[in-house]
Structures are given as C-alpha cells and as structure tokens.
BAFI-3210 file (N, C-alpha, C; in Angstrom, 3 decimals, decimal comma, padded with zeros to 6 digits):
// residues 256
n [1|2|3|4|5|6|7|8|9|10|11|12|13|14|15|16|17|18|19|20|21|22|23|24|25|26|27|28|29|30|31|32|33|34|35|36|37|38|39|40|41|42|43|44|45|46|47|48|49|50|51|52|53|54|55|56|57|58|59|60|61|62|63|64|65|66|67|68|69|70|71|72|73|74|75|76|77|78|79|80|81|82|83|84|85|86|87|88|89|90|91|92|93|94|95|96|97|98|99|100|101|102|103|104|105|106|107|108|109|110|111|112|113|114|115|116|117|118|119|120|121|122|123|124|125|126|127|128|129|130|131|132|133|134|135|136|137|138|139|140|141|142|143|144|145|146|147|148|149|150|151|152|153|154|155|156|157|158|159|160|161|162|163|164|165|166|167|168|169|170|171|172|173|174|175|176|177|178|179|180|181|182|183|184|185|186|187|188|189|190|191|192|193|194|195|196|197|198|199|200|201|202|203|204|205|206|207|208|209|210|211|212|213|214|215|216|217|218|219|220|221|222|223|224|225|226|227|228|229|230|231|232|233|234|235|236|237|238|239|240|241|242|243|244|245|246|247|248|249|250|251|252|253|254|255|256]
n.u [029,600|029,300|026,839|025,280|025,554|024,241|021,708|021,006|020,726|018,730|016,626|016,309|016,328|015,613|017,447|018,763|019,721|021,523|019,622|019,063|018,593|016,186|017,556|018,756|021,632|022,310|021,473|023,032|025,068|023,831|022,739|025,039|025,684|023,685|023,979|025,296|023,356|022,223|024,433|024,532|022,108|022,742|024,853|023,531|021,763|023,527|024,563|022,240|021,810|024,053|023,476|021,134|022,153|023,864|022,053|020,664|018,300|015,363|014,855|012,620|012,075|014,428|014,221|011,830|012,541|014,684|013,447|011,750|013,698|015,075|013,000|012,569|014,933|014,721|012,282|010,163|009,900|010,458|008,799|006,386|006,395|006,389|003,828|002,140|002,810|001,961|-000,807|-001,297|-000,509|-002,309|-004,628|-004,865|-005,098|-004,476|-001,337|-001,541|-003,598|-002,448|-000,276|-001,679|-002,831|-000,543|000,003|-001,867|-002,333|-003,574|-003,916|-004,689|-006,782|-005,417|-002,757|-002,480|-002,861|-000,698|001,424|001,264|001,785|004,347|005,891|005,591|006,775|009,365|010,239|010,256|012,236|014,551|014,687|015,609|018,248|019,462|022,198|023,956|026,543|025,464|023,819|025,318|025,517|022,917|022,971|024,854|023,299|021,639|023,176|023,725|021,140|020,394|022,385|021,904|019,313|019,806|021,408|019,539|017,819|019,229|019,758|017,585|014,590|012,508|009,164|007,536|007,749|007,964|007,616|009,133|011,417|012,207|012,772|014,900|016,830|017,211|019,001|021,235|024,705|025,602|027,815|029,421|027,610|027,137|029,687|030,162|027,948|028,190|030,642|029,986|028,061|029,603|031,480|029,857|028,885|031,277|031,916|029,803|030,384|032,832|032,148|030,432|030,777|028,986|026,362|026,630|027,144|024,800|022,910|023,692|023,262|020,504|019,684|020,481|018,915|016,421|016,578|016,620|014,055|012,613|013,215|011,985|009,279|008,650|008,937|007,097|004,602|004,372|005,698|008,176|010,319|009,492|009,492|007,992|008,026|010,746|011,006|009,483|011,093|013,458|012,584|011,700|014,073|015,691|014,251|014,604|017,363|017,623|016,087|017,507|019,964|019,166|017,971|020,099|022,027|020,787|020,605|023,323|023,857|022,355|023,641|026,122]
n.v [026,906|024,242|023,657|025,397|024,259|021,806|022,803|023,936|021,643|020,369|022,122|022,399|019,879|016,323|014,705|012,669|014,169|015,251|016,455|019,894|022,884|025,444|028,149|031,578|031,783|029,367|029,590|031,415|031,056|029,380|029,686|029,777|027,164|026,185|025,632|023,162|021,274|021,128|020,074|017,482|016,519|016,697|014,855|012,462|012,436|011,998|009,500|007,977|008,211|006,827|004,304|003,725|003,648|001,483|-000,628|-000,415|001,049|002,798|006,134|007,538|006,340|006,960|009,799|010,169|008,875|010,482|012,939|012,134|011,378|013,782|015,218|013,635|014,050|016,746|016,756|018,014|020,686|022,988|022,673|023,004|025,759|026,572|025,737|027,281|029,842|029,748|029,541|032,017|033,891|033,266|034,311|036,954|039,108|041,962|043,001|042,536|040,643|038,528|037,890|036,996|034,662|033,157|032,406|030,513|027,148|025,295|023,631|024,942|024,756|025,827|025,625|022,848|022,084|023,390|022,257|019,593|019,939|020,998|018,883|016,945|018,200|018,637|016,007|015,112|016,763|016,055|013,447|013,743|014,211|011,918|009,760|011,561|014,116|016,445|015,880|016,103|018,836|019,572|018,424|020,034|022,236|022,041|022,973|025,571|026,738|026,849|028,450|030,906|031,339|031,662|033,976|035,796|035,800|037,172|039,613|040,688|042,622|041,999|040,800|040,827|041,267|038,830|035,223|032,207|032,597|035,215|034,899|033,239|034,712|037,093|036,825|036,065|036,005|038,403|039,165|036,860|035,038|036,167|035,916|033,090|032,068|033,395|032,388|029,662|029,820|030,806|028,738|026,564|027,414|027,487|024,780|023,744|024,823|023,599|020,931|020,846|023,128|024,741|023,863|024,237|027,017|028,103|027,052|028,227|030,898|030,821|030,350|032,737|034,609|033,739|034,424|037,207|037,657|036,681|038,590|040,884|040,003|039,327|041,779|043,403|042,049|041,128|042,788|042,170|039,472|036,166|033,144|031,217|032,265|032,061|029,303|028,826|030,148|028,568|026,079|026,769|027,725|025,414|023,971|025,634|025,447|022,711|022,704|024,482|023,120|020,683|021,494|022,901|020,883|019,121|020,735|020,996|018,355|018,105|019,931|018,849]
n.w [091,815|091,005|092,167|090,676|088,163|088,559|089,139|086,670|085,061|086,490|086,068|083,261|082,112|082,195|083,223|085,702|088,758|091,714|094,511|094,718|096,483|095,633|095,519|095,458|095,330|094,223|091,672|090,435|088,481|086,752|084,131|082,620|082,231|080,689|077,858|078,046|078,527|076,023|074,710|075,741|074,708|071,985|071,757|072,401|070,286|068,099|068,812|068,616|065,868|064,848|065,855|064,441|061,849|062,073|062,490|060,182|059,989|058,799|057,362|058,393|060,892|062,187|062,288|063,800|066,176|066,965|067,528|069,630|071,449|072,092|073,251|075,459|076,880|077,653|078,905|077,822|078,508|077,003|074,818|076,071|076,581|073,924|073,099|074,797|073,922|071,259|071,612|072,877|070,899|068,921|069,870|069,190|070,828|073,027|074,589|077,376|077,493|076,086|077,727|079,898|078,879|078,511|081,090|081,610|082,252|080,663|077,482|074,326|071,338|069,097|069,865|070,062|067,393|066,123|067,490|066,670|063,911|064,092|065,260|063,288|061,049|062,035|062,465|059,808|058,672|060,143|059,315|056,744|057,192|057,936|057,982|056,848|056,790|057,600|059,702|062,004|062,121|062,867|065,388|066,714|066,737|068,954|071,024|070,145|070,012|072,697|073,716|072,429|073,369|076,092|076,001|075,047|077,214|079,196|078,064|076,638|077,176|079,979|079,987|082,182|085,741|087,088|087,304|085,943|084,259|084,904|087,625|087,354|086,007|087,414|089,494|088,191|087,373|085,408|083,668|083,650|082,561|080,019|078,864|078,941|077,503|075,037|074,206|073,971|071,945|069,792|069,572|068,875|066,398|064,933|065,026|063,529|060,985|060,552|060,292|058,039|055,663|054,005|054,822|057,567|057,865|056,770|058,533|060,960|060,308|059,953|062,568|063,841|062,461|063,280|065,958|065,755|064,738|066,902|068,883|067,797|067,596|070,286|071,680|070,310|070,496|073,123|074,828|075,771|076,922|078,125|080,140|078,736|076,134|075,670|075,547|073,238|071,339|071,441|070,458|067,856|066,842|066,774|064,893|062,669|062,283|061,611|059,261|057,577|057,388|056,198|053,719|052,509|052,305|050,525|048,257|047,693|046,974|044,618|042,981|042,768]
ca.u [029,562|028,751|025,410|024,657|025,518|023,167|020,452|020,710|020,237|017,446|015,617|016,126|016,403|015,111|018,591|018,822|020,725|021,314|018,668|019,629|017,537|015,928|018,019|019,426|023,052|022,447|021,095|023,860|025,795|023,115|022,606|026,328|025,731|022,531|024,380|025,717|022,172|022,159|025,533|024,091|021,095|023,426|025,595|022,548|021,265|024,511|024,609|021,049|022,018|024,989|022,753|020,227|022,980|024,362|020,963|020,059|016,930|014,944|014,950|011,513|012,270|015,500|013,700|010,871|013,280|015,499|012,545|011,336|014,860|015,344|011,911|012,801|016,033|014,255|011,016|009,143|009,742|010,467|007,582|005,300|006,427|005,984|002,362|001,530|003,024|001,079|-002,160|-001,356|-000,429|-003,523|-005,754|-004,868|-005,441|-003,430|-000,226|-002,016|-004,353|-001,520|000,469|-002,615|-002,958|000,708|-000,048|-002,861|-001,663|-004,314|-003,536|-005,818|-006,859|-004,375|-001,492|-002,480|-002,681|000,657|002,347|001,259|002,481|005,759|006,528|005,609|007,776|010,695|010,577|010,569|013,518|015,623|014,763|016,422|019,643|019,950|023,318|024,722|027,350|024,620|023,208|026,146|025,158|021,709|023,369|025,448|022,218|021,096|024,015|023,546|019,810|020,382|023,283|021,180|018,188|020,364|021,812|018,314|017,254|019,953|019,918|016,293|013,730|011,521|007,795|006,923|008,672|007,643|007,710|010,329|012,573|012,639|013,381|016,158|017,815|017,401|020,176|022,317|025,906|025,418|029,051|029,819|026,664|027,394|030,929|030,000|026,969|028,772|031,671|029,306|027,435|030,661|032,065|028,916|028,878|032,528|031,794|028,902|031,107|033,897|031,527|029,976|030,858|027,759|025,234|026,887|026,977|023,382|022,190|024,007|022,563|019,076|019,498|020,601|017,724|015,319|016,727|016,208|012,595|012,168|013,315|010,939|007,965|008,448|008,749|005,900|003,371|004,310|006,402|009,425|010,404|009,100|009,956|007,272|008,556|012,085|010,803|009,053|012,260|014,381|012,029|011,711|015,482|016,140|013,581|015,246|018,682|017,421|015,591|018,604|020,944|018,597|017,803|021,422|022,688|020,171|021,027|024,702|023,794|021,843|024,629|027,393]
ca.v [026,573|022,889|023,745|026,050|023,248|020,867|023,541|024,064|020,359|020,121|023,008|022,295|018,509|015,272|013,874|012,578|014,998|015,389|017,518|021,188|023,828|026,552|029,346|032,512|031,500|028,169|029,944|032,530|030,728|028,277|029,917|029,493|025,742|025,821|024,953|021,784|020,432|020,925|019,184|016,120|016,168|016,501|013,588|011,379|012,470|011,362|008,076|007,384|008,103|005,730|003,066|003,494|003,252|000,131|-001,581|-000,215|001,561|003,774|007,550|008,013|005,856|007,779|011,126|010,092|008,538|011,640|013,903|011,566|011,372|015,135|015,576|012,886|014,697|018,013|016,592|018,808|022,010|024,023|022,480|023,605|027,182|026,708|025,616|028,450|030,997|029,599|029,900|033,455|034,631|032,986|035,059|038,267|040,107|042,901|042,439|042,049|039,415|037,474|037,478|036,231|033,342|032,447|031,885|029,441|025,855|024,448|023,745|025,279|024,092|026,316|025,051|021,427|022,001|023,807|021,277|018,456|020,334|021,169|017,575|016,281|018,859|018,398|014,616|015,028|017,425|015,222|012,257|014,102|014,318|010,591|009,240|012,635|014,921|017,535|015,466|016,676|020,258|019,633|018,097|021,263|023,199|021,973|023,857|026,942|027,240|027,150|029,589|032,105|031,520|032,221|035,358|036,600|035,900|038,147|040,898|041,217|043,144|041,062|041,257|041,008|041,115|037,595|034,069|031,373|033,200|036,377|034,378|032,592|035,675|038,232|036,583|035,585|036,818|038,813|039,128|035,464|034,409|036,689|035,324|031,649|031,817|033,869|031,411|028,444|030,107|030,894|027,410|025,705|027,875|027,023|023,331|023,536|025,133|022,612|019,678|021,073|024,583|025,347|023,549|024,831|028,470|028,402|026,726|029,267|032,104|030,622|030,518|034,159|035,271|033,377|035,230|038,564|037,642|036,492|039,891|041,757|039,477|039,395|043,166|043,955|041,375|040,831|043,810|041,616|038,009|035,384|031,768|030,540|032,768|031,487|027,940|028,938|030,472|027,438|025,062|027,289|027,818|024,066|023,642|026,426|024,863|021,462|023,032|025,061|022,066|019,713|022,100|023,195|019,627|018,585|021,599|020,602|017,074|018,342|020,686|018,083]
ca.w [090,395|090,872|092,470|089,527|087,107|088,895|089,013|085,245|084,565|087,134|085,506|081,826|081,622|083,080|083,580|087,175|089,416|093,164|094,844|095,098|096,840|094,715|096,211|094,543|095,132|093,395|090,305|090,009|087,252|086,099|082,697|081,988|081,928|079,878|076,620|078,292|078,342|074,580|074,329|076,064|073,711|070,713|071,816|072,331|068,911|067,232|069,173|068,024|064,428|064,593|066,147|063,321|060,706|062,357|062,297|058,879|060,153|057,801|057,681|059,218|062,262|062,761|062,596|064,901|067,389|067,357|068,158|070,920|072,335|072,580|074,159|076,698|077,599|078,236|079,600|077,139|079,121|075,972|074,027|076,850|076,266|072,526|073,036|075,437|073,052|070,097|072,049|073,135|069,637|068,152|070,434|068,555|071,834|073,390|075,343|078,673|077,263|075,684|078,914|080,721|078,277|078,782|082,457|081,667|082,092|079,730|076,078|073,474|070,036|068,201|070,313|069,700|065,939|065,764|068,044|065,759|062,686|064,424|065,442|061,983|060,208|062,620|062,167|058,376|058,421|060,689|058,468|055,589|057,610|058,315|057,212|056,214|057,705|058,083|060,963|063,062|062,192|063,690|066,761|067,254|066,890|070,306|071,843|069,673|070,378|074,135|073,925|072,014|074,289|077,325|075,730|074,986|078,563|080,020|077,371|076,204|078,233|080,521|079,798|083,497|086,857|087,788|086,434|086,066|083,604|085,690|088,852|087,005|085,514|088,309|090,328|087,335|087,217|084,018|082,884|083,490|081,646|078,678|078,357|078,737|076,446|073,777|073,838|073,526|070,648|068,784|069,413|068,148|065,003|064,328|064,864|062,389|059,758|060,388|059,850|056,663|055,553|053,484|055,705|058,870|057,789|056,553|059,766|061,938|059,867|060,229|064,008|064,158|061,923|064,167|067,169|065,413|064,661|068,283|069,548|067,245|067,958|071,729|072,086|069,701|070,892|074,550|075,594|076,277|076,892|079,298|080,050|077,655|074,868|075,527|075,079|071,837|070,515|071,373|069,561|066,491|066,453|066,421|063,640|061,626|062,056|060,879|057,928|056,799|057,126|055,258|052,395|051,950|051,955|049,313|047,160|047,391|046,269|043,258|042,220|042,656]
c.u [028,937|027,251|024,656|024,533|024,360|021,802|020,040|020,133|018,913|016,323|015,292|016,271|015,737|016,216|018,708|020,005|020,482|020,372|019,405|018,480|017,434|016,258|018,776|020,890|023,286|022,082|022,034|024,570|025,082|023,009|023,909|026,394|024,556|022,940|024,835|024,553|022,006|023,259|025,171|023,065|021,737|024,195|024,647|021,950|022,218|024,652|023,412|021,221|022,950|024,336|021,820|020,994|023,460|023,299|020,275|018,624|016,639|014,995|013,853|011,675|013,379|014,971|012,756|011,574|014,112|014,651|012,129|012,479|015,121|014,242|012,082|013,899|015,540|012,990|009,902|008,960|009,680|009,253|006,370|005,233|006,006|004,460|001,674|001,660|002,128|-000,348|-002,296|-001,361|-001,693|-004,726|-005,936|-005,313|-004,298|-002,347|-000,682|-002,761|-003,436|-000,698|-000,408|-002,763|-001,696|000,687|-001,041|-002,187|-002,357|-003,851|-004,790|-005,742|-005,732|-003,011|-001,387|-002,224|-001,230|001,708|002,429|002,014|003,982|006,471|006,620|006,699|009,191|011,155|010,994|011,940|014,689|015,781|015,640|017,914|020,260|021,075|024,142|025,540|026,542|023,897|023,989|025,890|023,930|022,030|024,006|024,384|021,581|021,892|023,774|022,202|019,752|021,304|022,581|019,992|018,663|020,796|020,602|017,734|017,927|020,099|018,593|015,483|012,718|010,122|007,100|007,942|008,283|007,770|009,049|011,557|013,101|013,339|014,738|017,237|018,120|018,651|021,378|023,496|026,009|026,694|029,518|028,917|026,910|028,635|030,732|029,061|027,481|029,826|031,033|028,657|028,478|031,266|031,151|028,834|030,133|032,482|030,890|029,637|032,207|033,348|031,114|029,874|029,534|026,578|025,407|026,656|025,509|022,561|022,442|023,297|021,076|018,783|019,544|019,403|016,499|015,372|016,298|014,681|011,994|012,155|012,185|009,553|007,674|008,177|007,428|004,621|003,235|004,983|007,720|009,366|009,928|009,678|009,288|007,788|009,955|011,994|010,379|010,245|013,173|013,877|012,068|013,144|016,004|015,504|014,253|016,620|018,559|016,973|016,715|019,635|020,432|018,507|019,158|022,127|022,108|020,527|022,451|024,728|023,354|022,898|025,924|027,475]
c.v [025,199|022,899|024,418|025,084|022,278|021,531|023,666|022,769|019,976|020,900|022,657|020,884|017,567|014,276|013,845|013,356|014,990|016,555|018,764|022,145|024,954|027,857|030,243|032,170|030,270|028,430|030,978|032,261|029,648|028,459|029,649|028,040|025,271|025,129|023,509|020,809|020,123|019,992|017,729|015,642|015,890|015,191|012,401|011,285|011,728|009,872|007,340|007,213|006,947|004,378|002,711|003,055|001,818|-000,936|-001,443|000,282|002,648|005,205|008,023|007,573|006,643|009,143|011,127|009,783|009,703|012,688|013,416|011,603|012,751|015,609|014,871|013,533|015,949|017,855|017,417|020,207|023,113|023,893|023,053|025,106|027,461|026,686|026,841|029,692|030,935|029,973|031,409|034,259|034,443|033,760|036,420|039,366|041,077|042,226|041,845|040,729|038,249|036,979|036,658|034,803|032,522|031,794|030,742|028,106|024,939|024,681|024,000|024,573|024,521|025,745|023,590|021,246|022,316|022,859|020,049|018,752|020,455|019,822|016,820|016,866|018,593|016,966|014,461|015,631|016,592|013,946|012,510|014,143|012,971|010,135|010,289|013,387|016,058|017,171|016,035|018,168|020,434|019,335|019,314|022,327|023,175|022,858|025,309|027,513|027,626|028,320|030,893|032,389|032,133|033,665|036,278|036,819|036,985|039,511|041,510|041,690|042,084|041,644|041,514|040,693|039,924|036,443|033,374|032,031|034,381|035,915|033,756|033,602|036,807|038,078|036,096|036,553|037,191|038,671|037,699|034,759|034,869|036,063|033,851|031,350|032,270|032,888|030,135|028,641|030,135|029,517|026,490|026,111|027,407|025,518|022,990|023,728|024,118|021,290|019,776|022,575|025,208|025,114|024,206|026,326|028,832|028,117|027,778|030,572|032,005|030,824|031,989|034,956|034,970|034,190|036,676|038,660|037,504|037,816|040,814|041,302|039,657|040,821|043,731|043,358|041,166|041,885|043,343|040,097|037,404|033,983|030,999|030,975|032,215|030,049|027,907|029,200|029,270|026,383|025,519|027,386|026,451|023,609|024,364|025,861|023,578|021,728|023,568|023,999|021,089|020,280|022,359|021,927|019,045|019,430|021,255|019,293|017,257|019,006|019,928|017,339]
c.w [090,170|091,147|091,320|088,353|087,334|088,726|087,553|084,687|085,217|086,458|084,058|081,261|082,612|083,401|085,100|087,753|090,918|093,440|095,326|095,383|095,805|095,428|095,235|094,281|094,264|091,936|089,685|088,674|086,429|084,591|081,940|081,527|081,074|078,582|076,824|078,185|076,858|074,091|074,605|075,041|072,352|070,662|071,694|070,928|067,977|067,535|068,584|066,513|064,092|064,842|064,989|062,072|060,872|062,094|060,944|058,951|059,122|058,308|058,636|060,671|062,948|063,177|063,775|066,219|067,892|068,056|069,540|071,929|072,919|073,527|075,498|077,539|078,325|079,072|078,990|077,684|078,068|075,053|074,748|076,589|074,835|072,406|073,633|074,555|071,820|070,452|072,234|071,840|068,805|068,671|069,769|069,534|072,068|074,208|076,667|078,526|076,888|076,871|079,857|080,193|078,519|080,160|082,618|081,366|081,083|078,294|075,247|072,133|069,107|068,577|069,907|068,204|065,561|066,337|067,139|064,473|062,929|064,501|064,120|061,091|060,728|062,342|060,708|058,070|058,939|059,880|057,247|055,921|057,931|057,390|056,499|057,258|058,298|059,377|062,145|063,209|063,068|065,148|067,436|067,493|068,262|071,265|071,454|070,114|071,851|074,464|073,573|072,919|075,605|077,151|075,667|076,375|079,396|079,348|076,917|077,404|078,681|080,375|081,130|084,579|087,738|086,811|086,549|085,456|084,399|086,966|088,576|086,645|086,495|089,175|089,516|087,319|085,737|083,181|082,633|082,485|080,207|078,067|078,012|077,570|075,080|073,278|073,296|072,161|069,537|068,514|068,612|066,679|064,272|064,082|063,683|061,071|059,487|059,863|058,388|056,457|055,118|054,414|057,061|058,887|057,625|057,809|060,839|061,584|060,158|061,708|064,407|063,640|062,776|065,451|066,925|065,332|066,059|069,043|069,093|067,692|069,440|072,190|071,565|070,283|072,402|075,429|076,165|076,249|078,215|079,135|078,924|076,287|074,608|075,028|073,623|070,938|070,357|070,403|068,112|065,966|066,020|065,112|062,474|061,272|061,227|059,442|057,037|056,434|056,073|053,848|051,740|051,506|050,669|048,084|046,721|046,618|044,817|042,380|042,013|041,307]
res [m|i|r|s|l|i|t|a|f|q|m|y|s|r|i|p|m|p|h|i|e|w|k|p|e|n|r|r|y|a|l|c|f|f|p|l|v|g|a|v|a|g|i|m|f|m|l|w|e|q|f|c|i|w|l|g|m|g|n|f|l|f|g|a|g|a|v|a|l|t|v|s|v|t|g|g|i|h|l|d|g|f|c|d|t|c|d|a|r|a|s|w|g|g|k|a|r|k|l|e|i|l|s|d|s|h|i|g|a|f|a|a|i|k|l|g|a|y|l|l|l|y|t|a|l|l|s|e|l|h|g|t|s|a|a|a|v|a|a|c|g|y|v|l|s|r|s|l|s|g|l|a|a|v|t|f|r|a|a|k|k|e|g|t|l|f|a|f|t|i|y|t|h|r|n|a|a|l|f|a|l|s|f|a|a|a|a|s|c|c|a|m|a|a|v|s|t|a|a|g|v|s|a|a|a|a|a|l|l|t|m|m|y|y|h|r|m|a|y|k|e|f|g|g|v|t|g|d|l|a|g|w|f|l|q|v|c|e|l|s|v|a|a|a|a|a|v|t|y|r|i|m|e|v|m|a]
***
C-alpha cells in the first residue's frame, strides 16, 4: 500500500518521493491514492489564498498564482494530455488518425491556441473566487476531478491495449479502486455542499456533466479512453468546477 501511495505521487505529481520501481505490484493500489494528490493541491491552493488575503494582493495575482501553483504540483502532466487531445480533435480525422496524433509528442497550433485560452479563462475564473467561500469549493474540486478521472479509468473502455493509462490500470485492484475513488468523490461533493450549498451543488453537478460528456466524446471520437484523454478530462473538469462555483456565487450576491 505504501509503495502504491508513493507510485501515485511519483506518477501524478512533482512532489519529491522515494524512488519506487515501476513494477505491477507497486501499481496495484496506486489509483486509490490519486485523489490525495488533489488534496495536496487543494490545501496549497487554500494556503495561497490566505497568503494573498493577508498581504492584500489583488484578484488577478491570486488567480495567476493559483494556476501556476497547481501546474507546479502536477508538473503539467494533465495539461500535456489536454494539449494532445486538442490537437487530435482538431484534426477531424478518424479514430485511428486521432489516436496516432495522441502519440505525437509535439504540440500543434490548435493545442497552443486552446492552451492559452484555457489558462486565461481558468485564471479569470479563479480570480472571481478570491476572498469568497466558493474558493474552498474549487479546492475540493481538485479531489473530485481526480476521483472521477480514476473511476473513468477503471470503468470506461480503453481505446488501445497500450500506453501509460492501460499499463496503470491493467494491474489495478478494481474493487479497491472503485471503493476508494467513489468514497473520495462522495466526500468531496459533501465537502463542497457543506462549504457553500448552492455553489457546491452546482460545481459537483458540473463535474458529473463533464464526466458524461467525456464518456460520450471518448467513445465516439477515439473508441475509448487513453492517458491523454484522462488528462483532458481532469483539466476540463477543474475548469467546469471553477466556472460553476464562480457563476453561482455571483448570482447569489446579485440576488441577496
């Protein structure tokens, strides 16, 4: 279990960890600990917000710093999948062609454009949450996005019998992963609702709707899921959570 925990953090974060060999037995329960990476990111997000409040920093600096902080925690592994998926979808090719593009390590023009738009929009949305209780909803979203991503990895059909995601899930203890990830997803949704009922419920609903769209898109355009698609989903899910929390909170302010 400890080796699986370390493997999860080695794979999905840049947090220093003891070296663990890439062996099947060390990956058996790794997905169970995937949400913990999100918990670390969420805690750092909230610490950054409190630091910004203490120093009286502006909304934009808070938003930009929050985005940079979360990317630093993950090392950009999920953004890499987001970019590859954007390039593949922009090709408008068949499933085989799109899967081929996913394997290309180079970034294309469409990925660069959409990455820039994504980071700009995400920074703006997080800026709207500065100094509000809804910021904690976005922090919980880091746990929820990883819980749903892990659930999709073990329940959705794989697009190909190779790649990082397949190698990670083929040896996963399915029942343990389903229990741990479902528990983490439910706990994060409850935490969201406890912090702010309206913003929390809308953010959780946005995450679930994003997962439904992910399932439909992945099966229709790629024939299943891959590691790159999982990264795309996680990034879009976090964006959806932030958007739902920000919009709902502002609507509540107007109606108050």
